[in-house]
VEXDREN-825878 format. One record per atom (N, C-alpha, C, O): x, y, z; residue number from 1; residue in one letter. Coordinates in nm, 3 decimals. Each point is the difference from the previous one (the first is absolute). Layout:
BEGIN
       c1       c2       c3  pos  code
        X        Y        Z  NUM     a
...
***
This chain:
BEGIN
       c1       c2       c3  pos  code
    0.084   -0.118    0.000    1     m
   -0.084    0.118    0.000    1     m
    0.089    0.125    0.000    1     m
    0.082    0.017    0.090    1     m
   -0.097    0.068   -0.189    2     p
    0.084    0.121   -0.004    2     p
   -0.044    0.102    0.106    2     p
   -0.117    0.010    0.037    2     p
    0.214    0.064    0.011    3     f
   -0.025    0.106    0.097    3     f
   -0.006    0.134   -0.073    3     f
    0.071    0.023   -0.097    3     f
   -0.157    0.065    0.146    4     e
   -0.002    0.137   -0.050    4     e
    0.113    0.075    0.071    4     e
    0.011   -0.006    0.122    4     e
    0.072    0.076   -0.198    5     v
    0.113    0.074    0.057    5     v
   -0.036    0.148    0.002    5     v
   -0.036    0.058   -0.102    5     v
    0.045    0.002    0.221    6     i
   -0.037    0.141    0.020    6     i
    0.122    0.074    0.054    6     i
    0.056   -0.038    0.104    6     i
   -0.015    0.142   -0.173    7     v
    0.114    0.080    0.043    7     v
   -0.054    0.118    0.081    7     v
   -0.076    0.082   -0.052    7     v
    0.116   -0.073    0.178    8     t
   -0.049    0.106    0.088    8     t
    0.066    0.134   -0.033    8     t
    0.105    0.003   -0.065    8     t
   -0.165    0.107    0.110    9     p
    0.061    0.132   -0.025    9     p
    0.143    0.013    0.053    9     p
    0.083    0.064   -0.065    9     p
   -0.053   -0.123    0.180   10     s
    0.137    0.011    0.054   10     s
    0.099   -0.076   -0.089   10     s
    0.113    0.045   -0.017   10     s
   -0.154   -0.158   -0.037   11     a
    0.088   -0.074   -0.091   11     a
    0.017    0.077   -0.131   11     a
    0.110    0.004   -0.056   11     a
   -0.218    0.056    0.007   12     k
    0.011    0.082   -0.121   12     k
    0.097    0.116    0.021   12     k
    0.078    0.033   -0.090   12     k
   -0.082    0.027    0.207   13     a
    0.092    0.110    0.031   13     a
    0.144   -0.050    0.002   13     a
    0.090    0.067   -0.051   13     a
   -0.067   -0.185    0.110   14     d
    0.134   -0.059    0.001   14     d
    0.050   -0.023   -0.142   14     d
    0.115    0.031   -0.033   14     d
   -0.202   -0.086   -0.051   15     i
    0.037   -0.030   -0.138   15     i
    0.032    0.129   -0.076   15     i
    0.099    0.007   -0.071   15     i
   -0.183    0.093    0.088   16     f
    0.021    0.128   -0.069   16     f
    0.134    0.062    0.044   16     f
    0.077    0.047   -0.084   16     f
   -0.052   -0.046    0.214   17     e
    0.122    0.061    0.053   17     e
    0.126   -0.071   -0.052   17     e
    0.096    0.065   -0.043   17     e
   -0.097   -0.197    0.047   18     t
    0.115   -0.076   -0.048   18     t
    0.020    0.019   -0.149   18     t
    0.112    0.019   -0.046   18     t
   -0.221   -0.024   -0.030   19     n
    0.011    0.015   -0.145   19     n
    0.049    0.140   -0.036   19     n
    0.079    0.015   -0.093   19     n
   -0.125    0.088    0.163   20     a
    0.045    0.137   -0.027   20     a
    0.150    0.012    0.026   20     a
    0.072    0.065   -0.076   20     a
   -0.026   -0.127    0.184   21     w
    0.143    0.004    0.032   21     w
    0.081   -0.071   -0.108   21     w
    0.104    0.049   -0.043   21     w
   -0.153   -0.165    0.000   22     l
    0.069   -0.075   -0.105   22     l
    0.001    0.076   -0.133   22     l
    0.098   -0.004   -0.074   22     l
   -0.209    0.072    0.044   23     l
   -0.007    0.078   -0.125   23     l
    0.108    0.107   -0.006   23     l
    0.056    0.026   -0.106   23     l
   -0.028    0.034    0.220   24     e
    0.106    0.102    0.005   24     e
    0.136   -0.061   -0.028   24     e
    0.085    0.062   -0.064   24     e
   -0.064   -0.183    0.113   25     k
    0.130   -0.066   -0.014   25     k
    0.018   -0.065   -0.136   25     k
    0.103    0.018   -0.066   25     k
   -0.205   -0.094    0.024   26     n
    0.011   -0.075   -0.125   26     n
   -0.141   -0.040   -0.047   26     n
   -0.058   -0.093    0.055   26     n
    0.004    0.163   -0.154   27     p
   -0.136   -0.028   -0.046   27     p
   -0.022   -0.145   -0.046   27     p
   -0.108   -0.055    0.021   27     p
    0.207   -0.006   -0.081   28     e
   -0.015   -0.139   -0.045   28     e
   -0.012   -0.095    0.119   28     e
   -0.080   -0.093   -0.001   28     e
    0.160    0.118    0.103   29     t
   -0.009   -0.080    0.122   29     t
   -0.137    0.017    0.065   29     t
   -0.058   -0.097    0.049   29     t
    0.007    0.219   -0.048   30     a
   -0.133    0.027    0.058   30     a
   -0.107   -0.078   -0.074   30     a
   -0.089   -0.058    0.062   30     a
    0.098    0.056   -0.194   31     r
   -0.099   -0.072   -0.081   31     r
    0.005   -0.150    0.031   31     r
   -0.104   -0.064    0.018   31     r
    0.224    0.009   -0.012   32     k
    0.016   -0.143    0.029   32     k
   -0.049   -0.033    0.141   32     k
   -0.066   -0.101    0.021   32     k
    0.100    0.188    0.076   33     w
   -0.041   -0.024    0.137   33     w
   -0.152   -0.003    0.012   33     w
   -0.056   -0.089    0.065   33     w
   -0.010    0.186   -0.129   34     l
   -0.146    0.006    0.007   34     l
   -0.063   -0.124   -0.065   34     l
   -0.100   -0.052    0.050   34     l
    0.157    0.007   -0.159   35     w
   -0.049   -0.119   -0.069   35     w
    0.017   -0.124    0.089   35     w
   -0.093   -0.079    0.015   35     w
    0.212    0.063    0.044   36     q
    0.026   -0.114    0.088   36     q
   -0.091    0.003    0.124   36     q
   -0.051   -0.103    0.043   36     q
    0.033    0.222    0.012   37     l
   -0.088    0.013    0.117   37     l
   -0.143   -0.039   -0.037   37     l
   -0.066   -0.072    0.075   37     l
    0.018    0.119   -0.189   38     s
   -0.136   -0.033   -0.044   38     s
   -0.016   -0.152   -0.013   38     s
   -0.101   -0.055    0.045   38     s
    0.198   -0.010   -0.105   39     k
   -0.007   -0.147   -0.015   39     k
    0.002   -0.068    0.136   39     k
   -0.073   -0.097    0.021   39     k
    0.155    0.146    0.071   40     a
    0.007   -0.059    0.134   40     a
   -0.133    0.014    0.073   40     a
   -0.048   -0.095    0.062   40     a
   -0.010    0.213   -0.070   41     i
   -0.129    0.025    0.067   41     i
   -0.110   -0.087   -0.061   41     i
   -0.080   -0.059    0.072   41     i
    0.075    0.052   -0.203   42     i
   -0.101   -0.082   -0.069   42     i
    0.014   -0.146    0.040   42     i
   -0.099   -0.072    0.013   42     i
    0.224    0.027    0.007   43     s
    0.022   -0.141    0.036   43     s
   -0.066   -0.037    0.133   43     s
   -0.025   -0.117    0.026   43     s
   -0.002    0.217    0.057   44     l
   -0.064   -0.028    0.128   44     l
   -0.147   -0.040   -0.016   44     l
   -0.063   -0.043    0.095   44     l
    0.011    0.058   -0.215   45     g
   -0.136   -0.046   -0.028   45     g
   -0.012   -0.152    0.005   45     g
   -0.109   -0.054    0.011   45     g
    0.224   -0.013   -0.019   46     k
    0.005   -0.146    0.010   46     k
    0.093   -0.036    0.114   46     k
    0.115    0.045    0.002   46     k
   -0.159   -0.121    0.089   47     f
    0.079   -0.054    0.111   47     f
    0.075    0.106    0.082   47     f
    0.121   -0.011    0.014   47     f
   -0.189    0.111    0.039   48     p
    0.070    0.099    0.082   48     p
    0.057   -0.058    0.130   48     p
    0.092    0.056    0.059   48     p
   -0.147   -0.168   -0.016   49     n
    0.048   -0.064    0.123   49     n
    0.139   -0.060   -0.015   49     n
    0.059   -0.045    0.098   49     n
   -0.006    0.044   -0.219   50     r
    0.135   -0.051   -0.022   50     r
    0.106    0.090    0.064   50     r
    0.113   -0.042    0.023   50     r
   -0.151    0.166    0.004   51     c
    0.094    0.099    0.053   51     c
    0.008   -0.008    0.152   51     c
   -0.097   -0.033    0.068   51     c
    0.215    0.063   -0.018   52     a
    0.026   -0.007    0.144   52     a
   -0.074    0.111    0.076   52     a
   -0.032    0.105   -0.056   52     a
    0.007   -0.132    0.182   53     v
   -0.057    0.101    0.088   53     v
    0.110    0.102    0.030   53     v
    0.114   -0.038    0.029   53     v
   -0.148    0.166   -0.037   54     a
    0.096    0.109    0.022   54     a
    0.012    0.031    0.149   54     a
   -0.090   -0.029    0.079   54     a
    0.204    0.088   -0.042   55     e
    0.020    0.044    0.139   55     e
   -0.114    0.089    0.047   55     e
   -0.044   -0.009    0.115   55     e
   -0.004    0.094   -0.204   56     e
   -0.104    0.096    0.034   56     e
   -0.128   -0.066    0.050   56     e
   -0.082    0.064    0.065   56     e
    0.065   -0.190   -0.096   57     s
   -0.120   -0.072    0.041   57     s
   -0.017   -0.001    0.152   57     s
   -0.112   -0.008    0.050   57     s
    0.222    0.015    0.022   58     a
   -0.004   -0.005    0.147   58     a
   -0.065    0.122    0.062   58     a
   -0.048   -0.007    0.114   58     a
    0.045    0.119   -0.184   59     v
   -0.053    0.124    0.059   59     v
   -0.132    0.045   -0.061   59     v
   -0.055    0.103    0.041   59     v
    0.005   -0.177   -0.137   60     f
   -0.128    0.035   -0.060   60     f
   -0.105   -0.104    0.036   60     f
    0.032   -0.113    0.037   60     f
   -0.157    0.152   -0.049   61     e
   -0.109   -0.090    0.035   61     e
   -0.028   -0.102   -0.110   61     e
   -0.075   -0.095    0.022   61     e
    0.135    0.112   -0.137   62     v
   -0.016   -0.095   -0.110   62     v
    0.135   -0.063   -0.030   62     v
    0.105    0.058    0.030   62     v
   -0.109   -0.175   -0.089   63     e
    0.124   -0.063   -0.043   63     e
    0.054    0.074   -0.122   63     e
   -0.071    0.020   -0.098   63     e
    0.196    0.020    0.105   64     v
    0.065    0.070   -0.109   64     v
    0.105   -0.092   -0.060   64     v
    0.086   -0.053    0.071   64     v
   -0.094    0.034   -0.200   65     r
    0.096   -0.084   -0.071   65     r
    0.086    0.088   -0.089   65     r
   -0.031    0.117   -0.022   65     r
    0.140   -0.174   -0.029   66     q
    0.087    0.077   -0.086   66     q
    0.040   -0.080   -0.123   66     q
    0.031   -0.119    0.008   66     q
   -0.031    0.187   -0.120   67     l
    0.052   -0.054   -0.125   67     l
    0.128    0.076   -0.028   67     l
   -0.001    0.123   -0.009   67     l
    0.110   -0.194   -0.005   68     i
    0.129    0.061   -0.028   68     i
    0.021   -0.002   -0.150   68     i
   -0.020   -0.103   -0.065   68     i
    0.059    0.218    0.007   69     f
    0.032    0.000   -0.142   69     f
    0.115    0.094   -0.028   69     f
    0.030    0.090    0.079   69     f
    0.034   -0.112   -0.193   70     g
    0.116    0.079   -0.039   70     g
    0.126   -0.080    0.026   70     g
   -0.005   -0.114    0.046   70     g
    0.118    0.175   -0.076   71     s
    0.129   -0.064    0.025   71     s
    0.092    0.102    0.064   71     s
   -0.014    0.120   -0.018   71     s
    0.109   -0.172    0.094   72     r
    0.089    0.088    0.074   72     r
    0.074    0.093   -0.093   72     r
    0.044   -0.042   -0.107   72     r
   -0.031    0.165    0.145   73     p
   -0.034    0.060    0.129   73     p
   -0.142    0.057    0.002   73     p
   -0.038    0.066    0.097   73     p
   -0.041   -0.090   -0.202   74     n
   -0.133    0.060   -0.012   74     n
   -0.109   -0.102    0.029   74     n
   -0.073   -0.043   -0.090   74     n
    0.062    0.006    0.217   75     v
   -0.100   -0.097    0.044   75     v
   -0.113    0.076    0.069   75     v
    0.025    0.090    0.080   75     v
   -0.147   -0.128   -0.111   76     y
   -0.117    0.066    0.057   76     y
   -0.090   -0.101    0.067   76     y
   -0.001   -0.118   -0.036   76     y
   -0.075    0.165    0.134   77     r
   -0.096   -0.081    0.073   77     r
   -0.140    0.052   -0.028   77     r
   -0.030    0.117    0.025   77     r
   -0.057   -0.203   -0.076   78     v
   -0.141    0.033   -0.018   78     v
   -0.072   -0.057    0.122   78     v
   -0.012   -0.122    0.014   78     v
   -0.035    0.210    0.072   79     l
   -0.071   -0.042    0.121   79     l
   -0.150   -0.006   -0.030   79     l
   -0.057    0.094   -0.054   79     l
   -0.005   -0.205    0.091   80     f
   -0.142   -0.016   -0.033   80     f
   -0.070   -0.085    0.105   80     f
    0.063   -0.071    0.078   80     f
   -0.196    0.081   -0.080   81     s
   -0.083   -0.084    0.086   81     s
   -0.102   -0.070   -0.088   81     s
   -0.031    0.044   -0.111   81     s
   -0.020   -0.152    0.162   82     i
   -0.100   -0.079   -0.072   82     i
   -0.127   -0.001    0.083   82     i
    0.003   -0.030    0.120   82     i
   -0.115    0.064   -0.184   83     n
   -0.128   -0.002    0.068   83     n
   -0.100   -0.067   -0.094   83     n
   -0.041    0.058   -0.101   83     n
    0.005   -0.180    0.134   84     s
   -0.092   -0.078   -0.081   84     s
    0.060   -0.021   -0.139   84     s
    0.101   -0.069   -0.013   84     s
   -0.164    0.126   -0.090   85     d
    0.051   -0.019   -0.137   85     d
    0.068    0.127   -0.053   85     d
    0.010    0.019   -0.121   85     d
    0.036    0.066    0.213   86     k
    0.066    0.125   -0.039   86     k
    0.140    0.008    0.059   86     k
    0.024   -0.041    0.114   86     k
    0.068    0.094   -0.193   87     v
    0.136    0.028    0.044   87     v
    0.015    0.152    0.001   87     v
   -0.017    0.065   -0.103   87     v
    0.049   -0.011    0.219   88     f
    0.016    0.145    0.013   88     f
    0.149    0.033    0.005   88     f
    0.069   -0.039    0.094   88     f
   -0.020    0.111   -0.194   89     i
    0.138    0.044   -0.001   89     i
    0.008    0.120    0.094   89     i
   -0.062    0.104   -0.026   89     i
    0.136   -0.118    0.135   90     l
    0.004    0.103    0.104   90     l
    0.114    0.100   -0.022   90     l
   -0.021    0.121    0.011   90     l
    0.140   -0.171   -0.041   91     r
    0.117    0.086   -0.019   91     r
    0.095   -0.067   -0.098   91     r
   -0.002   -0.122   -0.018   91     r
    0.085    0.203   -0.045   92     v
    0.110   -0.049   -0.084   92     v
    0.124    0.073    0.049   92     v
    0.010    0.122   -0.012   92     v
    0.085   -0.197    0.069   93     r
    0.115    0.062    0.064   93     r
    0.129   -0.064   -0.046   93     r
    0.007   -0.120   -0.026   93     r
    0.095    0.203    0.016   94     s
    0.133   -0.051   -0.030   94     s
    0.047   -0.082    0.119   94     s
   -0.033    0.031    0.115   94     s
    0.108   -0.135   -0.142   95     s
    0.052   -0.081    0.111   95     s
    0.101    0.080    0.083   95     s
    0.033   -0.040    0.111   95     s
    0.015    0.151   -0.165   96     r
    0.094    0.085    0.074   96     r
   -0.071    0.099    0.093   96     r
    0.064    0.063    0.084   96     r
   -0.196   -0.049   -0.099   97     q
   -0.074    0.090    0.089   97     q
   -0.020   -0.067    0.136   97     q
   -0.002   -0.122    0.013   97     q
   -0.012    0.208    0.088   98     r
   -0.032   -0.053    0.133   98     r
   -0.128   -0.080   -0.008   98     r
   -0.091    0.032   -0.077   98     r
    0.084   -0.135    0.157   99     r
   -0.123   -0.079    0.008   99     r
   -0.108    0.084    0.066   99     r
    0.030    0.084    0.085   99     r
   -0.153   -0.105   -0.123  100     l
   -0.110    0.074    0.061  100     l
   -0.007   -0.029    0.149  100     l
   -0.044    0.086    0.077  100     l
    0.085   -0.203   -0.035  101     v
    0.002   -0.037    0.142  101     v
    0.091    0.096    0.075  101     v
   -0.034    0.043    0.111  101     v
    0.149   -0.008   -0.168  102     e
    0.094    0.092    0.063  102     e
   -0.062    0.139    0.014  102     e
    0.020    0.067    0.101  102     e
   -0.095   -0.023   -0.203  103     d
   -0.065    0.130    0.006  103     d
   -0.103    0.004    0.113  103     d
   -0.013    0.102    0.068  103     d
   -0.060   -0.210   -0.049  104     i
   -0.100   -0.006    0.105  104     i
    0.067   -0.002    0.136  104     i
   -0.045    0.069    0.092  104     i
    0.153   -0.146   -0.076  105     d
    0.073   -0.006    0.127  105     d
    0.053    0.135    0.041  105     d
    0.003    0.032    0.119  105     d
    0.039    0.051   -0.215  106     d
    0.054    0.133    0.030  106     d
   -0.104    0.097    0.056  106     d
    0.034    0.094    0.071  106     d
   -0.161   -0.118   -0.103  107     t
   -0.105    0.092    0.044  107     t
   -0.056   -0.036    0.137  107     t
   -0.074    0.078    0.059  107     t
    0.109   -0.194   -0.009  108     e
   -0.054   -0.044    0.129  108     e
    0.086    0.047    0.115  108     e
   -0.030   -0.028    0.116  108     e
***
C-alpha cells in the first residue's frame, strides 16, 4: 500500500534555504541536489519503515525516522513521521548541522 508523502512548511523552508545556498555556490550542484532530494522523498511513499528511528524521536510525542541521502561531505537527513497511510516530512537537515535534540536541550 503506497503512502501519501506530505512535505511540511518547515521542511519546505529547509529545502528552500539549502537550495538557495547551493545556487550561490554552484547552480548545477543545486539542480542535482534538488533532483536527488525529490527522488529520496518520493521513495518514502514505499516502505518508509525501512528507515531508522532518529535521535529526535526521544523528545517528540511522535516517532521520528530519518532517511539519509547524499554522499560525503554532503550528507543530509530527511526527518519524517508516519501516521496511518501518510508520511510527513518534518525537516531536511545537513548531517553537519546540530541535531534538533541539542537545540531543545539548550533551551531547557
